[in-house]
N, C-alpha and C positions, 0 to 999 in steps of 0.2 A: 313502330318503333325501329329503328335503325342500332344495328351494333357499329361502334365505331373504335378504332386503336389509336393512341397517344401515347407517342415514343416520344419521353421527357416529359419530368414532371416539377419544373422549375417554374416561373410565375405565368408565362402564358400556357404551359400543358397544364398546370391546374384550375388555372382560371376558365380554360375550356372544356376542361371535365365537369367543373360545377354548372358550366351554362347547357353544355349538353343533355346533362344528366334531368337539369331540371326541366329542359323541354320534350322529356322522356326518351332519351336516347342510351342504350347499354354501351359502357365503356368501358375496356379496359387499358388501362394506364400502367408504362413501365420506363424505369429507366437503368441507367449503368450499374446501380448500386445492388440491386434486387428487389423482389416483393416485399420483403418484410419488413422495408424500409419506409413503406408507404401506407402500411397500416394505419397511421394515425389521420393521414390525408383521406385516404377511403372511407374511415369511420365518420368522418366530419362532414363531408360532404354528401353522404348517403343519409347522414342524420338531418341536415340542411334540407335535403331534398323531399326526403318523406315528412317534413313538416310545413313544407310547403305545397304538397301534395302531388309531387312530380312523379313521373313513371319509371323514370329511367335510374339506373344502379350504376356503381362505379367498382370493379374489381381490378384488383393489383395482379400484374402477371410479368412475365419475361418482355424483354424485346420481342422475342420470337411469339410469342402469345399473341402480343399485342400489334403486331404486324399481319397474324393471321386473323383478326377477331375478327373481321367485319369489311366491306368492300374500299371502304374509306380509312385512309390513317393518315394523323398529323403527325408529322415528324417537326418536333421541335426542341433543337439540343443546338448545341454551338454550332456555326457552319463547319469548322475543323475536325466535328466526329461525324460528321455526314459520312466520309468514306468507310466509317469502323463499322456501318450498317450494311452488311451482306446485301446488294443489290436485288437477287434473286427471290428475298424475302416478301420484297413489294412487288413481284413482277403480278400483274394485271389488276393493280388497284388504283384506286386515286387516291395521289398521295398530296394533303395539303401543307405546305411548306410555309413555315413561319418566319424563316430565316433572315437575317440580315449579317453582312459582314462588317467585323470590327476588324482590322489587320493586328493591333494590342492584344486580341484576345484570339486570333484565328490564325495568325502568321500572314505571311504576305503571298497573295495567292495571285500569281500573274496575271488569269484572263478576266480578274475583276479588278486587278491594277489598270490593266489597259481598257478597260470595258469592252473588251472581247465578246464576253459573256455578262448576263446580268446573274445576281445572285440565283436566281428561279432557273435559268439557263442551267448554271453552275449543278443546281439539283437534280435538275432533270437529265443531265446527261449522267450523271451517276447511276440514278433508278432509270433508266432507260428503259426499262421493260414496263415500267406504269404509265401512268396518265399524271402530268404535276397540276399542280392550282397552286399558285400565290393567291396567299391570305392573310390576313391578320397579323401582319408585320409592322405595321403602323399605328398601332393602335397600346397604348400603355395597358400593362397587365389587368391596374385595378379597374381599368374602366370597361372590362368586358361584362363585367357583371355590373358595377356602379351607373354605367350610363345605357344599358340595354331598357328598348322602349316599345310598347305594343307594335303592331305592323300597324300603318295608317296613320301613326303620330306626325302631326306636326313638326316640321323642323327635325326630324330623328335624325339620330347621326348615321354616316355613310360612310361603309368600309368597302374600298377598292378589290379586285377580286382579278386573276388574269389567267389564261391559261390557254393552250394552242387547241384544245378539244373544246368543243361549245356543251357539248352535253354535260362533260365534268364540272364546266366554269358553272353550269345553270344548278348542280347538284349542289355544289358548295355554295352558290347563292342561296339556295332555299335554306341550307342551315344558317348561314349570316340573318337572315330573315326570321328564322322561329327565333334564333337568340337574342334578338332585339334591335338588329341595324337596319338600315337599308342597304341593300349589295349595288355596288356601281361597277359594271362594266369597263375596264380600263384598257382592254383589249388582251395579246398575245402575252408570252413568257418574253418574246424582246421588247417588249412594250414598258415590262415591269420596272425598269429602271428610275420611272417617276415617281415610284412611291418607295423607291431607299431611301435610307437615312441621309438626314441633310437636306434633305428635300424639301420645297415649301410645305407639301401635303402629308408629311410625316411626323406622327404626334400626337397635334391638337384635333379639337374638338371639330367636324366639318357637316354643316347636310350635302346631299348628294349635288346641288348645284355650287357649293362653296368648294367641294373637292375637285370637281372638274375642273374649275378656274384655278386653283391652285397644282393641279396636274400640269394644265395648259405651262404655267408659270418656272417649271423643273427645267432646269440645264443639265447637261453632262456634267460628270466630275472634271473631265479634262478641259471643258469651255470656262469655268469656274476661275 
């Protein structure tokens, strides 16, 4: 059993809380509005987990508490809000970055517009004392629980994972497998442009072989 923090309680954050708790992990989840706004979500997840025999629990906390809950922290908030989280809070931790860049929501970010950085590298630059792993950004939130299948299932859905640190990538790959998907090693954070929004692999359900082929089809935005 591992303690995992989740910063962000929206579609992806809430579904990952469900999936990780069901797999036996203890979760501290936070949002910008305060722990009291998460009571209903936490109660629903804990009741569902208990009814399915899961061993993990979900607790509502502050952003600081979620950041300090364990060695692994999911950051799943709008990209424009990432700089609002003090980088020292996550120093020394593995940060799972689920973000995508939407200029209409996030505002124009020059390094992402000209592709000097991938979204993952942008997040990693802010959390410079942490180890960033890109994952869960290309799956619709409901599919995190609806499409989960046991390890070894034929034609299981695959999810891409990227990091500059092999150990961190392996840790997150293990979590991906635990909650019902085949992890696919896509490479480094610099390679993660292949799974950003509007690329062939972004969104639909693909097996590992299909995902590999779709990632190979990806083109840089500037070349489209």
